[in-house]
C-alpha positions in Angstrom: 8.2 18.0 21.7 8.9 16.2 18.5 12.0 15.8 16.4 11.7 14.9 12.7 12.8 11.4 12.1 12.0 10.2 15.6 8.8 8.6 17.0 8.4 8.9 20.7 6.8 6.0 22.6 5.6 6.2 26.1 6.2 2.9 27.9 4.1 1.3 30.7 6.8 2.3 33.3 6.2 6.0 32.4 9.5 6.2 30.7 9.7 7.6 27.2 11.8 5.9 24.5 12.2 6.7 20.9 13.2 5.0 17.7 14.3 6.4 14.4 11.7 6.5 11.7 12.1 7.1 8.0 8.7 8.6 7.3 8.9 10.6 4.1 12.5 9.8 3.5 11.9 9.2 -0.2 9.7 12.3 -0.7 12.3 14.2 -2.7 13.2 11.3 -5.0 9.8 9.5 -5.5 8.1 10.4 -8.7 5.0 12.6 -8.3 2.5 14.6 -10.2 1.2 18.1 -9.4 -2.5 18.2 -9.1 -4.6 20.7 -11.0 -5.2 22.9 -7.9 -1.4 23.5 -7.9 -1.0 23.0 -4.2 -1.0 19.2 -3.7 0.9 16.4 -5.3 0.2 12.7 -5.7 3.2 10.3 -5.2 3.8 7.1 -7.2 2.9 3.8 -5.6 5.9 1.5 -5.4 3.8 -1.5 -6.4 1.5 -0.5 -9.2 3.2 2.8 -10.3 0.0 4.7 -10.1 0.0 8.2 -8.7 -2.3 7.6 -5.8 -0.5 8.5 -2.6 -0.7 11.8 -0.7 2.5 11.2 1.2 5.6 8.9 1.2 6.3 6.1 3.7 3.3 7.1 5.8 1.6 3.7 5.6 -1.0 5.1 3.2 -2.8 2.4 1.2 -2.9 2.7 -2.6 -6.5 3.2 -3.7 -5.7 1.2 -6.8 -3.7 -1.9 -5.8 -4.1 -1.9 -2.0 -0.3 -1.8 -1.4 0.5 -0.1 1.9 3.4 2.3 1.4 6.1 1.6 4.0 9.9 1.9 3.5 10.8 -1.4 5.1 8.8 -3.3 2.4 10.6 -1.3 -0.3 14.0 -1.9 1.2 13.4 -5.7 1.3 11.2 -6.3 -1.8 11.4 -10.1 -1.5 10.3 -10.3 2.2 6.7 -10.3 3.5 6.9 -7.6 6.1 4.3 -5.7 8.1 2.1 -4.1 7.1 2.1 -6.1 3.8 2.3 -9.6 5.2 0.2 -11.3 2.5 2.7 -10.7 -0.3 6.2 -9.3 -0.7 6.5 -6.2 -3.0 8.0 -8.4 -5.8 5.2 -11.0 -5.4 2.6 -8.2 -5.5 4.1 -6.7 -8.6 4.2 -10.2 -10.2 0.5 -10.9 -9.4 -0.4 -7.4 -10.6 1.3 -7.9 -13.9 0.2 -11.5 -14.5 -3.3 -11.6 -13.1 -4.4 -7.9 -12.8 -5.0 -5.4 -10.1 -8.1 -7.2 -8.8 -6.1 -10.3 -8.0 -3.5 -8.3 -6.1 -6.3 -6.5 -4.1 -8.1 -9.8 -3.4 -5.0 -11.4 -2.0 -3.8 -8.3 -0.1 -7.1 -7.2 1.4 -9.7 -9.8 1.0 -7.4 -12.6 2.3 -7.8 -14.8 -0.7 -4.9 -17.1 -1.5 -3.2 -17.2 -4.8 -4.7 -20.7 -5.5 -8.2 -19.2 -4.9 -7.5 -16.4 -7.4 -6.1 -18.8 -10.0 -9.5 -20.7 -9.9 -10.9 -17.7 -11.8 -10.9 -17.4 -15.5 -8.9 -14.5 -17.2 -12.2 -12.7 -17.8 -13.3 -13.0 -14.2 -9.8 -11.9 -13.0 -10.1 -8.8 -15.3 -13.5 -7.9 -13.7 -12.2 -8.0 -10.1 -12.4 -4.6 -8.5 -9.6 -2.2 -7.5 -9.2 -1.2 -3.9 -11.3 2.0 -4.4 -14.1 -0.1 -6.0 -14.1 -2.6 -3.1 -14.4 0.3 -0.6 -17.2 1.9 -2.5 -19.1 -1.5 -2.8 -18.7 -2.0 1.0 -20.1 1.4 1.7 -23.1 0.8 -0.5 -23.8 -2.6 0.9 -26.7 -2.8 3.3 -25.6 -3.5 6.9 
């Protein structure tokens, strides 16, 4: 049995506890676009503003900037909170605007530091891939 807004957790002692969740709480206020098939929508990423998310606050990772969509990070944009512990939302937005999407992805997912990113020239930063491009490269790489 499930109740919207509650996540049930089974503990080791066989008891069941729940905590309130806010999955999808911004679904009706978050900007979205209707897809051409008319049935699905894409929601706006809180970091890069791209319309890349299939849901709201479901820990979905933006295929463009690699920001993981979670309400706690949006409620405290200056704090580094799980699942986005490498940068806060405001830091990610600043890196995105100053150095480009590739720099934000490299820090967020590739575990580079900002100092490592800053060693690159502007042209090299502009050529760093988006999250989707990183994933496609990894799939194509020989194992």
